[in-house]
C-alpha positions in Angstrom: -0.1 -0.1 -0.4 1.2 3.3 -0.9 2.1 5.9 2.1 0.0 8.9 2.8 2.9 11.3 1.7 3.3 9.9 -1.4 -0.3 9.9 -2.5 -0.4 13.4 -1.1 2.5 14.1 -3.5 0.6 12.7 -6.2 -2.3 14.7 -5.6 0.2 17.9 -5.9 1.4 16.7 -9.2 -2.0 16.5 -10.3 -2.6 20.3 -10.0 0.7 21.1 -11.2 -0.4 18.9 -14.3 -4.3 20.0 -14.9 -3.8 23.6 -13.6 -2.1 26.0 -16.3 -1.9 28.5 -13.7 -0.1 26.5 -11.0 3.9 25.7 -12.2 4.9 23.7 -9.4 4.7 21.7 -6.3 5.4 24.7 -4.0 2.7 26.7 -5.6 0.6 23.9 -5.4 0.9 23.6 -1.3 0.8 27.2 -0.8 -2.0 28.6 -3.3 -4.3 25.7 -4.1 -7.4 25.5 -2.0 -8.5 22.5 -3.6 -5.2 20.5 -2.4 -5.5 22.2 1.0 -9.0 20.6 1.2 -7.5 17.0 -0.2 -4.7 16.7 2.2 -6.8 17.7 5.1 -9.8 15.0 3.9 -6.9 12.3 4.0 -6.2 13.3 7.9 -9.4 13.2 8.6 -10.4 9.9 6.6 -7.4 8.4 8.6 -9.1 9.5 12.0 -12.6 8.3 10.8 -11.3 4.7 9.4 -9.6 4.3 13.5 -12.5 5.4 15.0 -12.2 8.8 15.7 -15.4 10.1 13.9 -16.5 13.1 15.8 -12.9 14.5 15.7 -12.8 13.7 11.8 -16.1 15.4 11.3 -15.0 18.3 13.5 -12.0 19.1 11.3 -13.5 18.5 8.1 -16.1 21.0 9.4 -13.2 23.5 9.8 -11.5 22.9 6.6 -14.5 23.6 5.1 -15.0 26.8 6.6 -11.6 28.0 5.2 -11.6 26.6 2.0 -15.4 26.3 1.0 -14.8 22.8 0.1 -16.9 19.9 2.0 -15.5 16.6 1.6 -17.1 13.9 4.1 -14.2 12.0 6.0 -15.9 8.7 5.3 -15.7 9.1 1.4 -13.3 7.1 -0.3 -10.7 8.9 -2.7 -8.2 7.9 -5.0 -4.7 9.0 -5.5 -4.2 12.0 -8.3 -7.5 14.0 -7.1 -7.7 17.4 -8.1 -10.2 19.8 -7.1 -10.0 23.4 -9.5 -11.0 26.5 -7.8 -12.9 24.3 -5.4 -15.8 26.7 -3.8 -18.9 24.9 -3.3 -17.7 21.4 -3.9 -19.7 19.0 -1.9 -18.6 15.0 -1.4 -20.9 13.1 0.5 -20.5 10.1 3.2 -20.9 7.3 0.9 -19.1 8.6 -2.3 -16.3 6.5 -4.0 -13.9 8.3 -6.2 -11.0 6.6 -8.4 -7.5 7.6 -9.2 -6.9 11.0 -11.5 -10.5 12.4 -11.0 -11.0 16.0 -11.5 -13.6 18.3 -10.1 -14.5 21.7 -10.8 -16.1 24.3 -8.6 -19.5 24.0 -7.4 -19.7 20.2 -8.3 -21.9 18.1 -6.1 -21.4 14.3 -5.3 -25.0 14.3 -3.6 -26.8 11.4 -1.8 -30.7 10.5 -2.2 -32.3 7.9 0.1 -32.8 4.4 -1.6 -34.7 1.6 -0.5 -34.6 -2.1 -1.4 -37.4 -4.4 -2.2 -38.0 -5.0 1.5 -38.4 -1.2 2.2 -35.2 -0.8 4.0 -32.8 1.7 3.5 -29.8 1.2 1.3 -26.5 2.7 2.9 -25.0 3.3 -0.3 -26.4 6.6 -1.5 -23.8 8.7 -2.9 -22.1 8.4 -6.3 -18.8 6.4 -7.4 -16.5 7.9 -9.8 -14.2 5.4 -11.8 -10.8 6.5 -12.9 -10.2 9.6 -15.2 -13.4 11.1 -14.7 -13.8 15.1 -15.2 -17.1 16.7 -13.4 -17.7 20.3 -14.8 -18.6 23.4 -12.7 -21.7 23.0 -11.2 -22.7 19.5 -12.2 -24.5 17.4 -9.7 -24.1 13.7 -9.8 -27.2 12.4 -7.2 -27.6 8.8 -5.7 -25.8 5.8 -5.6 -24.9 5.9 -9.5 -21.9 4.7 -11.1 -19.8 6.8 -13.6 -17.3 4.9 -15.5 -13.6 5.3 -16.6 -12.8 8.6 -18.5 -16.3 9.8 -18.7 -16.9 13.9 -18.8 -19.8 15.3 -17.2 -20.5 18.6 -18.7 -20.9 22.0 -16.4 -24.1 22.3 -14.6 -25.6 18.8 -15.7 -27.8 16.9 -13.4 -26.7 13.0 -13.8 -29.3 10.6 -12.1 -28.2 7.5 -13.8 -25.2 5.2 -14.6 -22.8 6.1 -17.3 -20.7 3.8 -19.2 -17.1 4.4 -19.7 -15.7 6.8 -22.2 -18.8 8.9 -22.5 -19.6 12.7 -22.4 -22.9 13.9 -20.7 -24.4 17.2 -20.6 -27.9 18.4 -19.6 -30.7 18.7 -17.3 -31.3 15.7 -16.8 -27.8 14.5 -17.9 -27.8 12.5 -21.2 -24.9 11.1 -23.5 -24.0 13.2 -26.4 -20.7 11.8 -27.6 -20.7 7.8 -28.0 -17.1 7.7 -29.6 -14.4 6.0 -27.7 -11.8 8.0 -25.9 -8.2 6.8 -24.9 -7.2 7.7 -21.7 -3.8 9.4 -22.8 -6.0 11.9 -24.9 -8.6 12.5 -22.0 -7.2 16.1 -20.6 -8.7 18.9 -18.7 -8.4 21.4 -21.0 -8.1 19.4 -24.5 -4.7 18.6 -26.3 -2.6 21.4 -27.3 0.8 21.3 -28.9 3.6 23.6 -27.1 3.9 25.9 -30.3 0.4 26.4 -30.5 -1.7 29.3 -29.0 -3.7 27.5 -25.9 -6.7 30.1 -26.4 -6.6 29.0 -30.2 -6.6 25.3 -29.0 -9.3 25.8 -26.5 -11.6 27.5 -29.0 -11.3 24.8 -31.7 -12.1 22.1 -29.1 -15.2 24.0 -28.1 -16.1 24.1 -31.9 -15.9 20.4 -32.1 -17.9 20.0 -29.0 -20.6 22.3 -30.0 -20.8 20.3 -33.4 -21.2 17.2 -31.8 -24.0 18.2 -29.9 -25.6 19.6 -32.8 -25.4 16.8 -34.6 -26.7 14.4 -31.4 -29.5 16.7 -31.5 -30.2 16.2 -35.5 -30.3 12.5 -34.9 
């Protein structure tokens, strides 16, 4: 099992890799409120797993006050987790997050009350996000749904159902608009752009392609 320190370093590397405004680990540790919240979550989760649950909850509320990010200490979060900007992010108690996941500000992994066939409450009530998922600003993923590997959730989308791997989801309620397979190495938060290209121009071209895909899906 990897040490907590190594996992925290991977979280810092994720900030440097996915946030163009952060150029090194020092800046990440000093300036990234998302990284601050993730580091504190990992300590609170350690306390939670050892029975110090009231202390873990109390500390997580203090972190929420200072960062605007609420992560329940019982949630399970993989390595390389990146919260960009962070304000308003909520991650519920039974949420599970895989490796190399990115959440933007205002994203919610919320819970719903679910009953089994006998009318008993099901304990798992928050989402499960697999590896390499990106959740856009203001998106809401509600209930014990599963979001597959490499899925993109568009800004302000509301997802209430499972999403298969390598899909793009937008809208309210969320629906799939991109059914093409995407290789994990091509899956980036800001779109691929060569070093000698203007990043703004690359971003505009990427957005134009996404709009074209959405129009094509509506026509079908």
